[in-house]
Each structure stands twice: as structure tokens, then as C-alpha cells.
N, C-alpha and C positions, 0 to 999 in steps of 0.2 A: 373288434377284429376285421379288417377288412375283407368285403367279401371277393373273390375273384374274377379276373373277367376271362371270359371265353369266347371264343370264335367259333360259331357254327355254320358253316358253309361260307357264305357271302357275308354273312350277320357278324357284327362283334355286339355281345351281350356285357351289358355293364348292370348287374343285378341292383347295385346300390343306389341307383337313380332309376332303376325302374325301365331302360331305354336301351333299345337296340338301334344299329345303325349300320348303313353301308354305302360308299359310295356318297358320302356328303348328305344320305336321307337319314334324318332321326325321327324315328317313334319310340312315344312313349305309352307302355302297356300297364295293363292293371297286375298290382303286384302277385294276384295269384298266376296270370298267364307268365308273368317271370318265373316264379317259383315252379310251374309247369314244366317249362323249358328248361331250367336249369336240371331239374330232375332227371329229362330226357337225356339232357348232356353228359350226367353223370352215369349215364348207362346207353352209350352208343351201341347200335347194334343190336339190342335186346328188344325182345319185346316184352311189352309192360301192360300187364291187365288194367281192367278199369277197377277191381278192388285193389289193386296194388298202388295205382295214384290216388285213390281216396283214403287208403289208410298212411299215405307218404304226404300228401298234398293237403289234403282237407280236415287231417290231423284230428279223427275221430269225430267231427261235426256230423251231422244226419243229413246226409245228401244222397239222392238216386243217381241212377247211371245216365240220365239225361244232363246233369250238369258237367258231367265229365265230357260228354259230346258234343254240348255246345260250348267247354271251353277249348276242346281240339278244335274246332272247326274254326272259333276266332283265334284262334294261334294260327292256325294256316293261312288265314284270311292277311295278318298281319305280315307273316314270312312273304306270303306271296305280293302283296305290297302293290296290288294292281295288275300285276303279270299273269295272268289268266294261262299264257304259255308253259310259264316256268314249272319245273318239276315239285312235287310235293315235298317237303322235308320232312313230315310226320307221313307215313302211309300207314293204313287200316290193313290187320292181318286177321282175315273172317276168323269167328269163332275164338279168337286168342286175346286182341287188344292191339297196341298202336306199337310203333316201331320208329325211332329217328335214323335217318337212312344218309343224313348230312355228314362230311368230316368235322371232326370236333378238335379244337386247339386250345389248350389252355394255355394262357398268355401271362397270367400271372396271380403267383399264389402266396400270398404273405404269409399261411400260418406257420407258426414255428412251433417243432416239438420242445415244449419246455419243462425240463426236468425236474419237478419240486425238489425244493431243497429240505433235505433231512431236519424233520424237528429237533430242536433243541431242548434237551431233556435237563431239568436240574435235580440234581442229584438228592435225595430224600435224606432229610435231618434225620442222622442217627442219635438215638438217644443215649445219653450217658450210661455205662452199664452200672447194672444197680451194685456189683458187690465190688467196685471199685475201692481200692483201699483208703484211698484220699479223704473218702466221703464218711460223714460219721452216719452211727446205724440208725440216729432219730432220722436224718434226712432221706435214708434209703427205704424208712418204713412209710413216712410221708408220700414218697414217690410212688411206692407199691399202691397204697390207698388209692392216690391222684389217677394213678393207669386203670386201676380198677373203675372207678368211676366214669372215666374219659370213655373206656370198652361199654361200658353201660350205657352212656348215653348215645354213642354210635349205635348200638346194636337197637335202642330204641329208636331212633329217628329212623335206621333202614325198615323198622318194623311198619312204622307208620306209612313210609313212603311206598312199602308192596301192598299196604292193606288199600291206601288212593289207589295205585295202577289197578288192582283186581276191582275196586269198587268201578273204576271207568270201563273196565271191559265189561264186567257183568251190565252194567246200567250206563251205555255210551248216550252221550249227547245228541238231541234230536238234531236230523241235519236242517240247516237254514233254508227254508223256502223265499225266494225273493219274489216280489208281487210284479214286479216290472219288468220290461224287455229291453234289450238292447235294439236300437233299432238300425236296421240295415239301409241306407241312403239309395242302394240298387234296386232296392222291390220296391213295387208299388202295387196296390189295391183298387180295383176299377168296382164302383158300387153303383148302384141304381135305385135312388128314391122315387117311388110313383108320384107325392106331393099331390098338388090340386089336380083335378080331373079337367080335361080339356077337350074339344072338339075333336071326334077321328080319335079318340082315345087309344083304340086299339091298336091301329098302324103307327101312330106317333111312339108309342110304348115299345111296342117291336123296333122302331126305327131307332132310338135310342138304346136298346139293350144291342142292336145289331153293331151300332156303332163302338159300343164297351167291348164285346168279342173282337170287332175288327182290328182297334187298338193294343188288346192283348194279343192277339195272335201276332201281330206286325212287330212291336217292341220283342216281343219273345223271340222270334225271328231274326230280326235285321238289326239288334241292337245287344247293348250287355245287361239291360236291365231285366229283370224277373217278375213279370207282371202277372197277377191274380186276378181271374174275372170272377168277382162275388156279388156279379147281378141277379144271381139266383141262390144266394146265400145269405140266411137272415138271422144268422146265429151270431148274439153279441157276445163277441169275446175280444181278449186283448191280442194285438196284432204287432208283427216285429217289422211291418213295412216302414220303409222312412217316408213314403208320399202317398197321398190318398186321390183318386181322381172320381170326383161323384157327379154324376151326371142327374138331373131331376127338372120335374116342370113347375114352375112357377106363375103365379096370376099376378099381376102389374098391369098399374094404369100406366096406359099409353094414348097419350091426344085425346084425353077427356073419356076414353074407353077402357073398360077392364080386358085385358090380353092376357093370354097364355105365352110362356115364354120356355124353351128348353135352356136350363143353366148347366153348364159344364165349368166345374171349380175342381182346381189341383192345388192342393195345399201340402206343403212340406210339415211333416208332422213331428220334426225335429223343434222348431219355434213357432208352429202353427202359422206361416207366413204364407200369402196366397202366391203360388207360382203363376195360376192362369185362372182369370175370373171372366167368364164370356157368358152372353145370353142371345139366344138366337129366337126369332119369330119363323117358326117353322109356319111352311106353306107347301101347298102339293109342288109347286115350280122351283124349290130352292132348296131341294134335299142334297142334289150333287154338290151345289155350290158351298153348303154349309158343312159337307163331309171335307172337300178340299180345305177350306179356309182352318176347320178345327184341325186336322193333321200338321199344316203349317203353321198354326199357333203352338202345337205340342213342340214343333222340332225347335221351334226358339226356345220354349221354355225348359226343354230339357237338356236342351244345347245337343240335340240329335239330329245330324243330319240322314235324310230317308236317301238309301243306296238307289240305283239304276233299276234294281227288281221291282223294289217297293214302288216305286214311279210307276212302272210299267202294270203292277197288281191293281195299283189304283186308278189307272186308266183304264183297264178293263170295268171298273164299275160305273165309270161317264155314260150313264143310260141316255139315249136319246128321249126316252119317254121318263122324268124325273120320279114321277109317282110310281113307275115300276120297281124302283130301288127299296121305297117302303115296304112294298110286296114281298120283293125277294129277303129284306129281312123276316119279315111276318113270317116266310116260307123255311127261312134257317131255324125261326124260332120255334117253328114246329118240328122241324128235325131235331132239335135238342131235346126234346120231350120224349122221342125215342119209341113211343107204343105204336102200336098199327093204325089205330084210328087218325093218330098225329101226322102218321106217314103219307096217309092215303090223302088226306086233305093239304099237304106238302106236295105231293106230285101235280096234282090238280090245279094248285096255284101256280106253278113253275111253270105246267103246260102253256096255262095263260100268259104268263110273264112272255115265255118263248114268241107266242104268236103276236104280243104286241112291239116286240123287240128281236124280231129274228136274227140278230146279229150278235145277241148278248151270250158269248161262248159260257160263262159261267153257269148262265140257266141250264142249258142242255147238260152241263156237267153235274150241277147238282139233282138234277131230276134222274139222269142215269144212277147216281148213287142210291138215290130215294128206293128207284124202280128195284135196284139189286137189294137193298135190305128188305121192301116189304116181299120179295121172291124168297128172302132166309127165312122169313117169318110165316108164310103162308105159300107154298108152293104153286106158281103161275100154271095156269092152263096152257095146252100147246101154243094157241094163238097168242097168247099173252108170250111167250116165251120167244116166239118167232120175233114179235115186236120188239123185247127186249134185247135181243140179239143185235138187231137192224141199229138201235139206240145206241149198243156199245160198240160197234163199228163206228158210228156216226161221229163220237166224241173221240174216240183214239184217232180219227184221221184229221180233226180240226186242229191248224195250226196255230190256234192261240193258247192251246191247250197241252203242246209238245212238251215234255220235260217238265209238267205243271205237278204240283203235290196233290190236287184233286183226283187227276188221272191216275197216278199212281195209288192214292187210297180207293179209288173204284176199283183197280186191278186186284189190290189185295182183298177185298171184299167178296170179289167175285171168285177170285182162288182158294178163299178158304171155303166157299160154298162147293166150289167143286173136290174140296178134299186135296188141292194142290199147296201143301203147307210151304215148301221150301220156295215156291213162286210168290207166294203171300208172304214170307217172310224177308223176301229182297225187294218187294214192289213197297211194302209199308217203311223200310228202312230208309228207301230211297225219294218217300213223301217225307218223311221226318228230317231228313238234312235240307228239305226244302220249305219246310213248315212245321215250327214247332206248336203244335194244336194237341188240346184235350182229346179231340176224336183220335186223331194219330195214335194217342198211346192207350188210350182203349182198343182199338184195332192190334195194336201191337204184343197187349195182354192177350187178347184173344188168340194169336198167332202163336206166342209161348205156352199158353193152357193146351194147345193143340201138340205141339212139341212134347209136351210132357214136363216142362221147365214150369214149375208152378212157383219159386221163388221171385224168376224172373217177371212171372205174368203179374205175382203181386207189386213189383217194383214199378210195372209198366203202369198199372192201375191206381198206384198212392201217387206217382206222378201226373196222372189226369186229373183226379180228386184236388191237387196240388194247385193244378195251372186251372180249373173251374171246380170248384166245391159247388157243390148244393146237390137237390134232390135228381137233376134232370142227369147228371154226370152218376150219378149212384145208380140210376135206372138203365143206363147205358151199360155200366160193367156187370148188372146182373142180369141184363136181358138182351143186349145188344149181339144179332148175328145168332148167339145161341146163349143158353142159361150159363149163369157162372153162379157157385157157392161162395157168398164172401166168407163165410164162417170158417170154409175149409181151403179158400185159395189165398184171401186178406185178411185174417183175422185182426191185425191192427187195424185195419180199417172199421171193422164193426166195433173194436174197443172204442176208437176215437169217437163215433157217432153216438156211441151209449153215453159216455160223457158229455156231449154237447146236448144232449135232450133235454 
């Protein structure tokens, strides 16, 4: 049956080829985005909740609300098509859902109401009357015996059939369990393998893990890939991800000397083919250039151009002191651990980075966030509070950080500590719109807990663990900002972890 064609505002939607077009401009969208747009078109002007969209678009698949948020964001970008001044076709109705505001016109509907033909019933053959005057008595008697045996055989067969049905109900067949998974080509696992030891191992390890985290957050935010940062996850279990990016260090002979290289390998798990295979000789002076080259190579391998926002973000990491980049990633690794001693070390390390690179805005932002977290774990004294207040004011007024995810995250954590739940909720949602990161969803879970919405808190925590599984994320869920009971708030996560132990 041909699918209908519909016009939504200025766009002509052709679901049969997953295409939208206007004024000679043709865009091909993912089938899921087309399904989502068609569902909105079928309910123009209605406010559709996330749960309703999950039930009707994702069809019982286990997804979380961030998938809906990401899909809506991608759909808005496609409908806007680079026109930032254009009104949104899909608006957010706070605490209720999403609404299509554009005019909807159905242009072609080929579905026809087909009336099923009445079934032709053949008349059952009627048995010749037993008392027919023309039939001899002997034939009538034989017919009687024949009928009795026929009825007996029928009843016996019926009894056997009933018995088999009862046995099937009482002893059902065991459910078939498949040991293999269907790969999702848009999912990527990022892994880190320690491998051979090298000089400056601690800083090089932090640099490699920092690259993995940056790749994960960037692809999740600026592309349609779903990336899982498994650099802190050492569980050997099947994965449905269609691709795996592995960062490791290997010793290799180079010009008659044994040298240590950082290996980056991207593999398509469907056929084990190598999509990217690069090796970098890491020195204190080429960390920034390696990062740039790696992202350019990934863009080519994944056929994924980087948008202007991401290019700006990468430019902020082009530090004049290249070695400071490794120290910055080492500080971020300490932040991911989340405990008080690690946060104290991270604050001191970021302070030294800022002194070396006074124009490094992200260094100021991360230090402010760390100090707010330290204050939530152990309250500062009066002099420390004054210094923290000046620090927050300085970060809020830095031009490079205006409308940035990290600034909104700092404001959310600070508002939580002050009990301003509504301000925290608004700030963290702004941060999530700009950056899909595991830490943002941990903070979102904390906000939902304070609002008394445990189910949504559990959803946010599971999303955070899905983006970056491992002990560090689990520690943040349990102890970040305030303590959370995994057993009470996220029992599913506790069950999952018990199965992987």
C-alpha cells in the first residue's frame, strides 16, 4: 500500500523514500525521524508526551527519554535547515511534551476501504435418510454400524487433541534464548586498552581516556551516532554496537629503537573490517595536533562532517602550552572519580593549568565546577565561600563560556546546593540541549530526586550509565552532590550490576 504524502508547513514529506523537500531543496532523513514527523502530522496541534512517542514510534523497544530528546533535536535541525531565524515547527510544552505547530495538508492518500467478500460456504453433504423406502434393510443396518464407528473415531480424535492441548498448557515449551545480538550500525563502543607501559604513562593514559571521552560526547551531541564510553568498563559481555573504537599503547621498533605509539583502531563489527587504523608517536609538544588529526580522520571514516559549534569547541582546546592539554585531561579523569581527595587534586591541578594558560576558559569553568562540588561534600569556611563566589562570577562573565553546557551545569549544581530546585532543573536541561554527556544526566537525576520524581531520576541515572558505564559513573550516582540509594531509586541498575559481577 502506497504511503500518503503530506505537507508540513513549507516541507513536503515523502515517507516512502524518507525524504523532505522545499523550494528545490531535498533532505534524506533517518527512517525513525520520518516516522516521528509523520506521527506529529497525524496529530497536528496535539501535545504528545515522551511516553506516547516511545509507545508509538519505538514500538516496545527499551529506550529512555534522552533518545526522544535527541530525535526531536535532530528533527528540528532538519526542518530548520540552517535557517536559525525560522520558527520551530515543533515546540516544547513544559512538563507535558511536544507539539507540532505548522499547518498540515494531506496531499495523497491511496488507502481504499476494501469490503471483504463474503466467504463462499459449500453446503455440507447430507446423509441419505436411513429409513428410505427404496434402500434394503441390510444396507441400512450396515450404514448404522458405519455411522457409529465414524462417530467413535471422531470422538477419539477429539479427545486426543484436547489432551495434547492440555499437556501444552500444563507443560509449555521453554522460551528460545538467542546467544547472538543484532548489531546497530549507528552505535559505537569506545574502549581503552592499557597495553604496554610507556614513559610518562600516567599523563599519556589520562590523555588517551580524555580523547575517548571527548569523542563520545562530541558524537553524541553533534551526530546521530549513539556512543558508549567504555574506557572505565572492564566487563566482558556481548555488545550490540555496530562499531568499536579502541585506543591503546603499543611498543614498536622505529628507526632501530623501540618506541611507544598510541594506536587508534575503528572496526566495523559486522564484517571485522578496519575503518580507521592510525598510530601516533606522542610527545609533550604534539598533543593538540594529534587531537585535531584524529577528529579529522574520524570525520572521514564515519562520513560525519563536524558542525561549526563543534569546531568552536575544539578550537577552545587548542592550548598554547600543549602539555597543559594532558594535564587538563588528567584533571578531568580525577573529576570522573568523584571522591573528595580526587576533586581536591583536580582543583589544584586546574589552578596550575590556569596559571600556565590564563586564557584557557574551559580550565576556569572546570575548576569552578569542582569547587562547587567540593563545597557540596564538605562546606567551605567563610573565606573559601568568598573566593568561590568571585570564581563563579568570573566564569559567568567570560565571553567564551556564554550559553555553554559547562556554565549551565555549574549553575545547576550550585542551585541544587542552595535548594533552588526549579532553577537547577532549568539550567541542567539547557546544558543537556547543548551537550549529551553522562555527567549532565547524573545531575538531572539528582534534580529529579529533589523534585520527588523517582521514576524520572532512575531514567536519567540509567541513561548516564548507558553513556559511560563503569565504577566511576556508579560512584557519581551514589555519592555525587548528595547520596542516592541505588536499591530504592534505581533497582534495575542494581540488578544489572549483580548479573555482571
